[in-house]
C-alpha positions in Angstrom: -15.2 -2.3 -10.9 -16.9 -4.7 -8.6 -14.0 -7.1 -8.7 -11.5 -4.3 -7.8 -13.7 -3.2 -4.9 -14.1 -6.8 -3.6 -10.4 -7.5 -3.9 -9.5 -4.3 -2.1 -12.1 -5.1 0.6 -10.4 -8.5 1.2 -7.0 -7.0 1.3 -8.1 -4.3 3.8 -9.8 -7.0 5.9 -6.8 -9.2 6.0 -4.4 -6.4 6.8 -6.7 -5.1 9.5 -6.6 -8.5 11.2 -2.8 -8.6 10.9 -2.5 -5.0 12.2 -4.9 -5.7 15.0 -2.9 -8.7 16.2 0.3 -6.7 15.9 -1.2 -3.9 17.9 -2.6 -6.2 20.6 0.6 -8.3 21.0 3.6 -6.7 19.3 3.1 -3.1 20.3 1.9 -3.6 23.9 5.4 -3.4 25.4 6.6 -0.7 23.0 4.0 2.1 23.3 1.7 3.4 26.0 -1.7 1.9 26.6 -3.3 5.1 25.2 -1.3 4.7 22.0 -2.4 1.1 21.7 -6.0 2.2 22.0 -5.4 4.8 19.3 -3.8 2.2 17.0 -6.8 0.0 17.6 -9.1 2.8 16.5 -7.3 2.9 13.1 -7.7 -0.9 12.8 -11.4 -0.8 13.7 -12.2 1.8 11.1 -10.2 -0.1 8.5 -12.2 -3.2 9.2 -15.5 -1.3 9.2 -14.7 0.1 5.7 -13.4 -3.3 4.4 -16.9 -4.6 5.3 -18.4 -1.5 3.7 -16.6 -2.1 0.5 -17.7 -5.8 0.5 -21.2 -4.5 0.5 -20.6 -1.8 -2.1 -19.0 -4.3 -4.4 -21.7 -6.8 -4.0 -24.9 -4.8 -4.3 -27.0 -3.6 -7.2 -28.5 -0.8 -5.2 -25.6 1.5 -5.9 -24.8 2.8 -9.4 -21.5 1.8 -11.1 -20.6 5.5 -11.3 -21.2 5.9 -7.6 -19.3 2.7 -6.8 -16.2 4.1 -8.4 -16.4 7.4 -6.4 -17.1 5.5 -3.2 -14.2 3.2 -3.8 -11.7 6.0 -4.2 -13.1 8.0 -1.3 -12.8 5.0 1.0 -9.3 4.0 -0.1 -7.9 7.6 0.2 -10.0 8.2 3.3 -8.5 5.1 5.0 -5.0 6.0 3.9 -5.4 9.4 5.5 -7.5 8.4 8.5 -6.2 5.0 9.6 -2.7 5.5 8.1 -2.1 8.7 10.0 -3.5 7.1 13.2 -1.1 4.2 12.8 1.8 6.7 12.4 0.7 9.0 15.2 0.2 6.1 17.7 3.6 4.6 16.9 5.4 8.0 16.6 7.8 7.2 19.4 9.1 4.2 17.4 10.1 6.1 14.3 12.5 8.8 13.2 9.7 10.6 11.4 7.4 13.0 13.4 3.9 12.0 12.3 2.5 14.9 14.3 3.4 17.1 11.3 1.0 15.2 9.1 -1.7 14.7 11.8 -3.9 17.3 10.1 -4.8 14.7 7.4 -6.6 12.5 9.9 -9.8 14.6 9.9 -9.5 15.0 6.1 -9.6 11.1 5.9 -12.5 11.0 8.2 -14.4 13.5 6.0 -13.7 11.4 2.9 -15.1 8.4 4.6 -18.2 10.3 5.6 -18.7 11.5 2.0 -18.5 7.9 0.8 -21.3 7.0 3.2 -23.4 10.0 2.1 -23.0 8.9 -1.6 -24.4 5.5 -0.6 -27.3 7.2 1.1 -28.0 9.4 -2.0 -28.0 6.3 -4.3 -30.4 4.6 -2.0 -32.7 7.6 -2.2 -32.5 7.6 -6.0 -33.2 3.8 -6.3 -36.7 2.9 -7.4 -37.9 -0.3 -5.7 
């Protein structure tokens, strides 16, 4: 599981850098400044959670069982949270109206919060 978590973290980190550069340079002329800021929020949260998964995959302070749960919560949470933010911020560029699926953004955020809570619980359970 650690290998999967670490590989996913690396992929999320690389794609967040690529998306960040695209947002800063490629989207600037195509969408409003507010939409660029929104896009950057999705990128920022993706990078935060890539780093989070690097930690989760490298530590012995979290149980294997919890690592699997945290991994899936983060992956689905990012897909819902950052993914919907990417869609919503670039909505004017696509034929699909991402506003119809905008309700999944807070669901994604909730999944990310639950992942962090699981880490906190594992820390509390850990004996020295």
